[in-house]
C-alpha positions as CSV (number, residue, x, y, z in Angstrom):
1,M,-27.9,13.8,-81.1
2,T,-29.8,12.1,-84.0
3,P,-31.5,14.1,-86.7
4,V,-34.9,13.3,-85.2
5,E,-33.7,14.6,-81.8
6,L,-32.2,17.8,-83.4
7,S,-35.5,18.4,-85.2
8,R,-37.3,18.3,-81.9
9,T,-34.7,20.7,-80.4
10,V,-35.4,23.1,-83.3
11,L,-39.1,22.9,-82.6
12,C,-38.5,23.6,-79.0
13,A,-36.5,26.7,-79.9
14,V,-39.4,27.9,-82.1
15,R,-41.9,27.2,-79.3
16,R,-39.8,29.2,-76.8
17,A,-39.6,32.1,-79.2
18,V,-43.4,32.0,-79.6
19,D,-43.9,31.8,-75.9
20,G,-41.5,34.6,-75.3
21,G,-43.4,36.9,-77.7
22,E,-40.5,37.1,-80.2
23,L,-42.5,35.3,-82.9
24,D,-46.2,35.3,-83.6
25,V,-46.7,32.1,-85.6
26,V,-48.2,28.7,-85.3
27,V,-45.5,26.2,-84.3
28,P,-45.1,23.7,-87.1
29,G,-45.7,20.1,-86.6
30,Q,-42.2,19.1,-87.7
31,V,-38.9,20.7,-88.9
32,K,-36.6,19.1,-91.4
33,V,-32.9,19.1,-90.8
34,V,-30.5,18.0,-93.5
35,P,-26.7,18.1,-94.2
36,P,-25.6,21.7,-95.1
37,G,-25.6,22.5,-98.8
38,P,-23.1,24.6,-100.8
39,G,-22.1,27.7,-98.7
40,G,-23.3,26.0,-95.5
41,C,-21.4,24.8,-92.6
42,G,-21.7,22.6,-89.5
43,D,-23.4,19.2,-89.1
44,Y,-27.0,20.0,-90.1
45,A,-29.0,22.9,-91.6
46,T,-32.6,23.9,-91.6
47,N,-34.7,26.4,-93.5
48,V,-37.3,26.8,-90.8
49,A,-36.6,30.6,-90.5
50,L,-37.5,31.0,-94.2
51,Q,-40.7,29.1,-93.7
52,L,-41.8,31.2,-90.7
53,A,-40.7,34.6,-92.0
54,R,-43.9,35.3,-94.0
55,P,-46.4,34.3,-91.3
56,A,-44.3,36.0,-88.6
57,G,-44.3,39.2,-90.7
58,Q,-40.5,39.6,-90.2
59,P,-37.5,39.3,-92.5
60,P,-36.0,35.8,-92.7
61,L,-32.7,36.9,-91.3
62,R,-34.4,38.4,-88.2
63,V,-36.3,35.2,-87.6
64,A,-33.1,33.2,-88.1
65,E,-31.3,35.4,-85.6
66,I,-34.0,34.9,-83.0
67,L,-33.9,31.1,-83.4
68,R,-30.1,31.1,-83.5
69,Q,-30.0,32.6,-80.0
70,R,-32.5,30.1,-78.7
71,L,-30.8,27.2,-80.3
72,A,-27.4,28.2,-79.0
73,Q,-28.8,27.8,-75.4
74,S,-29.9,24.2,-76.1
75,D,-28.2,21.2,-74.7
76,G,-26.1,19.3,-77.3
77,I,-25.7,22.4,-79.6
78,G,-22.1,23.6,-80.1
79,D,-22.6,26.4,-82.5
80,V,-25.3,27.9,-84.8
81,V,-24.4,30.0,-87.8
82,V,-26.8,31.9,-90.1
83,T,-25.9,31.8,-93.8
84,G,-27.5,33.0,-97.0
85,P,-31.0,34.4,-96.8
86,G,-31.6,32.8,-93.4
87,F,-30.5,29.2,-93.3
88,L,-29.6,27.9,-89.8
89,N,-26.4,25.8,-89.8
90,I,-26.0,23.8,-86.6
91,S,-22.9,22.2,-85.2
92,L,-23.5,19.6,-82.5
93,R,-21.6,19.8,-79.3
94,G,-18.6,17.5,-79.4
95,S,-18.9,16.7,-83.1
96,G,-15.7,18.7,-83.8
97,D,-13.8,16.8,-81.1
98,A,-13.6,13.6,-83.0
99,L,-12.3,15.4,-86.1
100,V,-9.5,17.2,-84.1
101,R,-8.6,14.0,-82.3
102,E,-8.3,12.2,-85.6
103,I,-6.1,14.8,-87.2
104,L,-3.8,15.0,-84.1
105,R,-3.5,11.2,-84.1
106,L,-2.6,10.9,-87.8
107,G,-0.6,14.2,-88.0
108,Q,0.6,15.0,-91.5
109,R,-0.8,11.6,-92.7
110,Y,-4.4,12.8,-92.1
111,G,-6.3,12.2,-95.3
112,H,-3.9,9.5,-96.5
113,A,-5.0,6.0,-97.4
114,D,-4.3,3.6,-94.6
115,R,-3.2,0.8,-97.0
116,P,-2.1,0.3,-100.6
117,T,-5.0,0.3,-103.0
118,G,-3.3,-1.8,-105.7
119,Q,-3.6,1.0,-108.3
120,L,-0.6,1.3,-110.6
121,V,0.1,4.6,-112.3
122,Q,2.8,5.5,-114.8
123,L,3.5,9.2,-115.2
124,H,5.6,10.4,-118.1
125,A,6.6,14.0,-118.5
126,A,8.0,16.2,-121.2
127,H,11.5,17.5,-120.6
128,E,10.3,20.9,-119.2
129,V,10.7,22.2,-115.7
130,R,7.0,22.7,-114.9
131,A,6.0,19.4,-116.3
132,V,8.6,17.6,-114.2
133,V,7.7,19.5,-111.0
134,V,4.0,18.8,-111.5
135,M,4.7,15.2,-112.1
136,D,6.7,15.0,-108.9
137,A,3.9,16.5,-106.9
138,V,1.2,14.4,-108.5
139,A,3.3,11.3,-107.7
140,R,3.5,12.3,-104.0
141,I,-0.2,12.9,-103.8
142,L,-1.1,9.6,-105.6
143,R,1.2,7.7,-103.2
144,S,-0.6,9.3,-100.3
145,Q,-3.8,7.7,-101.6
146,G,-2.3,4.3,-101.7
147,A,-1.2,4.1,-105.4
148,L,2.0,2.6,-106.7
149,V,3.6,5.3,-109.0
150,R,6.4,5.2,-111.4
151,T,7.7,8.5,-112.9
152,S,9.7,9.0,-116.1
153,C,10.8,11.9,-118.3
154,V,11.5,11.9,-122.0
155,A,15.1,13.1,-121.3
156,R,17.4,13.3,-118.3
157,P,16.2,16.1,-116.0
158,E,18.5,19.1,-115.7
159,P,20.7,18.9,-112.6
160,A,19.2,22.0,-111.0
161,W,15.7,20.5,-111.2
162,T,17.0,17.7,-108.9
163,H,19.4,19.6,-106.7
164,V,17.4,22.9,-106.3
165,L,13.7,21.9,-106.9
166,G,14.0,18.4,-105.3
167,V,12.5,16.6,-108.3
168,E,12.9,12.8,-108.3
169,V,12.4,10.8,-111.5
170,D,12.5,7.0,-111.6
171,A,13.6,6.8,-115.2
172,Y,14.3,9.0,-118.3
173,G,14.8,8.6,-122.0
174,T,12.8,7.2,-124.9
175,P,11.9,3.5,-124.9
176,E,13.4,1.4,-127.7
177,A,11.2,1.1,-130.8
178,H,10.6,-2.6,-130.0
179,A,9.3,-1.9,-126.5
180,P,6.0,-3.6,-125.9
181,A,4.3,-0.4,-124.6
182,P,5.8,2.9,-125.7
183,L,5.1,5.7,-123.2
184,D,2.9,8.6,-124.0
185,V,3.5,12.0,-122.3
186,N,0.6,12.3,-119.9
187,V,1.9,15.2,-117.7
188,R,1.8,18.2,-119.9
189,P,0.9,21.5,-118.0
190,R,1.3,24.8,-119.7
191,P,5.1,25.3,-119.8
192,V,7.1,28.2,-118.4
193,P,7.4,30.5,-121.5
194,A,10.5,32.3,-122.5
195,G,10.4,36.0,-122.0
196,L,7.9,35.7,-119.2
197,G,9.6,38.4,-117.2
198,S,12.8,38.8,-115.2
199,L,13.4,38.3,-111.5
200,D,15.3,41.5,-111.9
201,P,12.8,44.3,-112.3
202,A,15.5,46.4,-114.0
203,D,15.7,43.9,-116.9
204,P,12.1,42.9,-117.8
205,A,13.1,41.5,-121.2
206,D,15.2,38.7,-119.6
207,P,13.3,35.4,-119.3
208,A,12.6,34.4,-115.7
209,D,14.1,31.1,-114.4
210,P,12.1,29.5,-111.6
211,I,15.3,28.0,-110.3
212,A,16.3,31.6,-109.1
213,L,13.3,31.6,-106.7
214,G,14.7,28.7,-104.7
215,R,12.9,25.4,-104.0
216,D,9.8,26.4,-102.1
217,A,8.9,29.6,-104.0
218,A,9.6,28.0,-107.3
219,R,7.6,24.9,-106.7
220,W,4.7,27.0,-105.5
221,A,4.9,29.2,-108.5
222,L,4.7,26.2,-110.8
223,L,2.1,24.2,-108.8
224,H,-0.4,26.8,-107.5
225,P,-1.8,27.8,-111.0
226,A,-4.1,25.4,-112.7
227,P,-2.2,23.3,-115.4
228,H,-3.7,25.3,-118.2
229,D,-2.8,28.6,-116.7
230,R,0.4,30.4,-117.3
231,P,2.7,30.4,-114.2
232,R,4.0,33.7,-112.8
233,I,7.7,33.5,-112.1
234,T,8.2,36.8,-110.2
235,P,9.8,38.0,-107.0
236,D,6.2,38.3,-105.5
237,H,6.5,34.7,-104.4
238,L,9.4,35.6,-102.1
239,V,7.9,38.6,-100.3
240,Q,6.7,38.2,-96.7
241,R,3.3,39.9,-96.8
242,E,-0.3,39.1,-96.9
243,S,-0.7,39.4,-100.6
244,N,1.6,36.4,-101.1
245,P,-0.5,33.1,-100.7
246,L,2.6,31.0,-100.1
247,F,3.6,33.3,-97.3
248,R,0.2,33.1,-95.7
249,V,0.2,29.3,-95.8
250,R,3.7,29.0,-94.3
251,Y,3.1,31.8,-91.8
252,A,-0.1,30.2,-90.6
253,H,1.8,26.9,-90.0
254,A,4.7,28.7,-88.2
255,R,2.1,30.5,-86.0
256,T,0.5,27.2,-84.9
257,R,3.9,25.9,-83.9
258,A,4.7,29.1,-82.0
259,L,1.4,28.8,-80.1
260,S,2.3,25.3,-79.0
261,R,5.6,26.5,-77.7
262,N,4.0,29.5,-75.9
263,A,1.4,27.2,-74.4
264,A,4.1,24.9,-73.0
265,D,5.7,27.9,-71.4
266,L,2.4,28.8,-69.8
267,G,2.0,25.2,-68.5
268,F,-0.8,23.8,-70.6
269,H,-1.2,21.6,-73.6
270,A,-3.7,20.8,-76.3
271,E,-6.8,18.8,-75.5
272,P,-9.7,18.6,-77.9
273,G,-13.0,19.8,-76.6
274,D,-15.4,22.8,-76.7
275,V,-13.6,25.9,-77.8
276,H,-16.3,28.1,-76.1
277,P,-18.0,26.1,-73.3
278,R,-20.8,27.9,-71.5
279,G,-19.4,29.6,-68.5
280,D,-16.1,30.6,-70.2
281,A,-17.8,33.4,-72.0
282,E,-19.5,34.6,-68.8
283,A,-16.6,34.0,-66.5
284,A,-14.7,37.0,-65.3
285,V,-11.0,37.0,-64.9
286,P,-10.5,36.9,-61.1
287,E,-7.8,39.5,-60.9
288,T,-9.4,42.2,-63.1
289,G,-13.0,41.3,-63.5
290,V,-12.6,41.8,-67.3
291,R,-14.5,39.5,-69.6
292,E,-13.3,38.1,-72.8
293,T,-13.7,40.7,-75.5
294,A,-16.6,40.6,-78.0
295,V,-14.1,40.4,-80.8
296,A,-12.5,37.2,-79.3
297,E,-15.9,35.6,-78.9
298,T,-16.9,36.4,-82.5
299,V,-13.7,34.7,-83.8
300,V,-14.3,31.7,-81.6
301,H,-17.8,31.2,-83.0
302,E,-16.2,31.2,-86.5
303,T,-14.4,27.9,-85.7
304,T,-17.1,26.0,-87.5
305,A,-15.8,27.3,-90.9
306,L,-12.2,26.2,-89.8
307,R,-13.4,22.7,-88.9
308,N,-15.3,22.4,-92.2
309,V,-12.1,23.1,-94.3
310,L,-10.1,20.7,-92.1
311,A,-12.8,18.0,-92.6
312,D,-12.7,18.6,-96.4
313,H,-8.9,17.8,-96.6
314,P,-9.3,14.1,-97.3
315,R,-11.7,14.9,-100.2
316,V,-9.3,17.5,-101.6
317,L,-6.5,14.9,-101.6
318,Q,-8.6,12.4,-103.3
319,A,-9.7,14.9,-106.0
320,A,-6.1,16.1,-106.5
321,A,-5.0,12.5,-107.0
322,A,-7.9,11.5,-109.3
323,H,-7.4,14.6,-111.6
324,H,-3.6,14.8,-111.3
325,A,-4.1,18.4,-110.1
326,P,-1.8,19.5,-107.3
327,D,-3.2,23.0,-107.8
328,R,-6.3,21.9,-106.0
329,L,-4.3,21.0,-102.9
330,A,-2.4,24.3,-103.1
331,R,-5.6,26.4,-103.2
332,H,-7.1,24.3,-100.4
333,L,-4.0,25.1,-98.2
334,V,-4.6,28.8,-98.8
335,T,-8.3,28.3,-97.7
336,V,-7.1,26.6,-94.5
337,A,-4.6,29.3,-93.8
338,D,-7.2,32.1,-94.3
339,A,-9.6,30.2,-92.0
340,V,-7.1,29.6,-89.2
341,L,-5.2,32.9,-89.0
342,P,-8.0,35.0,-87.5
343,F,-8.7,32.2,-85.0
344,L,-5.1,32.1,-83.7
345,A,-5.5,35.4,-81.9
346,V,-7.7,33.9,-79.3
347,V,-5.9,30.6,-78.6
348,L,-3.8,31.7,-75.7
349,P,-5.0,33.3,-72.5
350,R,-5.0,37.1,-72.4
351,G,-3.7,39.3,-69.7
352,A,-4.4,37.8,-66.3
353,E,-6.6,35.0,-67.7
354,K,-5.8,31.5,-66.5
355,P,-5.6,28.6,-69.0
356,S,-8.9,26.9,-69.2
357,A,-10.5,23.9,-71.0
358,A,-11.5,26.3,-73.8
359,H,-7.9,27.4,-74.3
360,R,-6.7,23.8,-74.4
361,A,-9.4,23.0,-77.0
362,R,-8.5,26.0,-79.1
363,L,-4.9,25.0,-79.0
364,A,-5.9,21.5,-80.2
365,L,-7.8,23.0,-83.1
366,A,-4.9,25.2,-84.0
367,E,-2.5,22.3,-83.9
368,A,-4.8,20.3,-86.1
369,A,-4.8,23.1,-88.7
370,G,-1.0,23.2,-88.5
371,A,-0.8,19.4,-89.2
372,V,-3.0,19.8,-92.2
373,L,-0.9,22.7,-93.5
374,A,2.4,20.8,-92.9
375,G,1.1,17.6,-94.5
376,G,-0.2,19.5,-97.6
377,L,3.0,21.5,-98.1
378,S,5.0,18.2,-97.8
379,L,3.0,16.7,-100.6
380,L,3.8,19.7,-102.7
381,G,7.5,19.3,-101.9
382,I,7.5,22.6,-99.9
383,D,9.0,23.1,-96.5
384,A,6.7,23.9,-93.5
385,P,8.8,26.1,-91.3
386,E,8.7,26.0,-87.5
387,H,9.8,29.6,-87.4
388,L,9.1,32.4,-89.9
């Protein structure tokens, strides 16, 4: 559906609302649809509800809800979400399929450059644990964007940085004085300070060593904060509860993998498509006559936000590479996890439900989110567990 066709569809929804007595306005001659702005979602957005609110004598949100219901019944419309004071955010039917298919095709390489760019980057870090870990992650992200990267450190990295944290450095030491191009330190995040706090709560005066956290938690603790922020080296990174962002990201990935295994046990597999085709919402389960719950339908309609954060992944990788900022990727993975976790509850059939095209489409979207999480964690040098 082209923007012109969508504009006509919106006008038809307004006309139907007027004919049905829900709105008492003059139908405008045209409606403008544009890409969603900040805070929006979907493929297109329109402010027609805001324009009609005053002549209709109704609040903009009420007008938007009336039009949302009308638009959701139109051919070619996959989802309609109201945001802000009354903006209508429209997702076209099938527009999310191509995104999910692309992610599933590329797997963890989704968002990576498909060929070398010819960019040459030299990263040189101070002899400090956070600087070396940040450099290692930046190098991984730059290579994913097609750059050729060489890393070095002013002195030989400590053995634990390599053996425990998985840091790899191409060279170390200070170039000779007659070297044609002396290296400047260009990776200098705020270091891990002494006396930051102990991993042993009984001894708060003892400096915390990130090595004690183990590879995954230590790398997250050093990479998740912005470079100018002080890293927190505490046992909080090890706890398995919702307050721990690293746990949420890894748990979300593990859940997507578990869903794939459970779906295989039920005899169906992922297939991109409509997560809530018309008919599924109205179809009763033959054995019980019970319809899908309202809660499940609400979560399914929120898949637009999930698709948006998945579609944003390539841009985040490009920005993280351009700014040498792995923290941007870490925060993005938290956003992906928080978007996918509520959705996972409605992926599999419930009770006596039979697997349908909607369930296969939901599984495909969940697997796409899992691929993005796994790929992002890999670039940060962190394991993405199959089980957790």
